[in-house]
C-alpha positions in Angstrom: 116.8 90.2 117.1 112.8 88.7 118.1 111.0 86.5 116.5 107.3 87.7 115.5 104.3 85.2 114.9 106.4 82.2 116.0 105.3 78.8 116.2 104.4 77.6 119.9 105.3 74.4 119.6 109.2 75.2 118.3 109.2 77.3 121.2 108.4 75.0 123.2 110.8 72.8 122.6 113.8 75.4 123.2 114.2 75.8 119.1 112.9 79.4 118.9 113.6 81.9 121.4 111.0 84.9 121.9 114.2 86.9 123.7 115.9 89.3 122.4 119.9 88.1 121.7 121.6 90.5 124.2 120.2 93.0 126.2 119.3 96.8 124.5 122.1 99.1 125.7 121.5 102.3 127.2 122.9 104.1 124.3 122.6 103.1 121.2 125.6 102.6 119.0 124.8 104.9 116.1 124.3 108.1 119.0 127.7 107.1 120.2 129.1 106.9 116.8 127.4 110.6 116.1 129.2 112.0 119.3 132.8 110.2 117.8 132.0 111.7 114.3 131.3 115.3 115.7 134.3 115.1 118.5 136.4 113.6 115.9 136.1 116.9 113.2 136.3 118.8 116.5 140.0 117.5 117.0 140.8 117.8 113.0 140.0 121.8 113.3 141.8 122.0 116.4 145.1 120.5 114.8 144.7 122.6 112.1 144.9 125.5 113.9 147.7 124.7 116.3 149.8 123.5 113.4 149.1 127.1 111.6 150.2 128.6 115.2 153.4 126.2 115.8 154.3 127.9 112.4 154.9 131.0 113.6 158.3 129.4 114.7 159.6 130.2 111.2 158.1 134.1 111.7 160.8 136.8 112.3 160.4 138.9 115.9 159.2 141.8 115.9 160.3 144.4 118.4 162.5 142.0 120.2 159.3 139.5 120.1 159.7 136.3 119.1 156.0 135.6 116.8 155.3 132.6 118.9 155.6 134.7 122.2 153.3 136.9 120.7 150.7 134.0 119.4 151.0 133.0 123.3 150.3 136.1 124.9 147.2 136.4 122.5 146.5 133.3 123.5 146.4 134.3 127.1 144.4 137.6 126.9 141.7 137.0 123.8 138.4 138.2 125.0 140.1 140.7 127.9 139.3 142.9 129.0 135.6 142.3 129.0 136.8 138.8 130.3 139.6 138.0 132.3 142.5 136.3 131.2 143.0 133.0 129.9 139.2 132.7 130.9 138.8 132.1 127.0 141.5 129.8 126.9 140.0 127.9 129.6 137.2 127.6 128.1 138.5 126.1 124.9 140.8 123.3 127.2 137.8 122.4 128.9 136.0 121.7 126.0 138.6 119.9 124.1 139.0 117.5 127.9 135.0 116.8 127.3 135.3 115.9 123.9 138.4 113.9 125.0 136.5 112.0 127.4 133.2 111.3 125.3 135.9 110.2 122.3 137.5 107.4 124.2 134.7 106.2 125.8 133.1 106.1 122.6 135.7 104.3 121.2 136.0 101.6 124.0 132.0 101.3 124.1 132.1 100.5 120.6 135.0 98.6 120.4 133.9 96.2 123.0 130.2 96.1 121.8 132.2 94.7 118.7 134.1 92.0 120.1 131.0 90.8 122.1 128.8 90.6 118.5 131.7 88.9 116.5 132.5 86.5 119.3 135.4 83.8 118.4 135.4 85.4 114.7 137.9 87.4 113.4 137.3 90.0 110.7 138.8 88.6 107.1 139.0 89.9 103.2 139.0 93.6 104.4 139.4 96.1 101.4 143.1 96.2 101.7 145.3 99.0 100.8 145.5 102.2 103.2 141.8 102.1 103.7 142.4 98.5 106.0 145.7 99.5 107.3 143.8 102.6 108.6 140.6 100.9 109.8 142.7 98.2 112.1 144.8 100.7 113.8 142.3 103.2 114.9 142.8 101.6 118.7 146.5 101.9 118.2 146.7 105.3 117.0 144.5 106.3 119.1 146.3 104.9 122.2 149.4 106.5 121.0 147.7 109.6 120.5 146.7 110.1 124.1 150.0 109.0 125.6 151.4 112.0 123.1 148.9 114.4 124.3 149.6 114.0 128.1 153.5 114.3 127.6 152.6 117.4 125.1 150.7 119.2 128.0 153.2 118.4 130.9 156.2 119.7 128.3 154.8 122.4 126.6 152.0 123.7 128.8 152.5 122.1 132.2 156.6 121.9 132.1 156.6 119.4 134.5 160.1 117.7 134.2 161.3 114.9 133.0 159.0 115.6 129.6 160.0 119.6 129.7 163.3 120.9 129.4 165.4 121.9 132.6 165.1 125.5 131.0 161.6 125.7 131.0 159.5 129.1 131.8 156.4 129.9 132.0 155.1 132.3 129.2 158.8 131.8 127.0 156.7 129.7 124.2 159.3 130.5 121.8 162.7 129.3 123.8 160.4 126.3 126.0 160.0 125.4 122.1 164.1 125.1 121.2 164.7 123.3 124.2 162.3 120.7 123.9 163.4 120.3 120.3 166.6 120.5 120.5 166.4 116.7 122.2 166.4 113.6 119.8 164.0 111.4 121.9 161.4 113.9 122.0 161.8 114.8 118.2 161.0 111.1 117.0 158.5 111.3 119.8 156.7 113.8 118.1 157.2 112.3 114.2 155.8 109.0 115.5 152.9 110.4 117.0 152.4 112.3 114.2 152.3 109.4 111.6 149.8 107.9 114.2 147.6 111.4 113.8 148.4 110.9 109.9 146.9 107.2 110.2 143.8 108.3 112.3 142.6 111.4 111.0 142.7 109.8 107.5 140.4 107.0 108.8 138.4 109.5 111.0 137.5 111.8 108.7 136.5 109.2 106.0 134.1 107.7 108.7 132.5 110.7 110.0 130.9 111.1 106.9 128.8 108.0 107.4 128.6 108.5 111.2 126.8 112.1 110.3 124.2 110.0 108.4 125.5 111.5 105.2 124.5 110.2 101.6 125.1 112.4 98.8 127.3 111.7 96.7 129.0 115.6 96.8 129.4 115.6 100.1 130.9 112.2 100.7 133.2 113.1 97.6 133.9 116.2 99.9 134.7 114.0 103.0 136.9 112.2 100.9 138.9 115.1 99.6 139.6 116.4 103.2 140.0 113.2 104.3 143.2 112.7 101.8 144.3 116.5 102.0 144.0 117.3 105.7 146.5 114.8 107.3 148.8 115.5 104.7 148.9 119.1 105.1 148.9 118.9 109.7 151.4 115.5 109.6 153.7 117.8 107.1 153.2 121.1 108.9 154.4 119.5 112.6 156.9 117.7 111.2 158.8 120.2 109.3 158.4 121.9 112.9 160.5 120.0 115.1 163.0 118.7 112.8 164.1 122.6 111.6 164.6 123.0 115.4 166.8 119.9 116.3 168.9 120.2 112.9 169.8 124.1 113.8 167.4 125.8 111.1 165.7 127.8 113.6 167.4 129.3 117.1 
């Protein structure tokens, strides 16, 4: 804050300071929140599509080819022969990687600025209930999800042991999923990550409406509806899959 039309005598005696309370940041907070909202909605769309793809584990095989393997082949060959195999897939991976980096950078920056502005004073008398829980846990759930993403890539994408099972085989998506979720620690870790995803999606979609500058009552109601429905659908769809494999309903 800068004082305008200040009393020069007060300034001379140090009672008023014309200097800003803090240096102007290179990137305003509203711009960082906008980037986080866009990247967050991109992740929400991705996890919905990813969940739908994972549910193909329940579909029967056709001509001896598992539905998951056919789906994995489609992802690797989409765009061919116009584009080289896996080129579209790698473009999507790069876009998601850039979005992850931007999202993490924004979260760290905003958390740092919030801490500096608040100083030694802590937030009190939050709204309570689910909103309060989700708000307080955003940073924690974000860290859990980052750790899960790294593990998930090492496990089912790259096949790096010990994250991946010994029987990992590139391209054999169905058998790799069966092998990895037959391990109870992996299944439990997956469920914990999905619960963190529930809280993160719930609060993230709600915040996106404000960060995108949406003020209309109808659109805010749409975002509130999505914040309530999308996390439940995604988490239930993602939890039923590893549990079904681990309990022997899918083989």
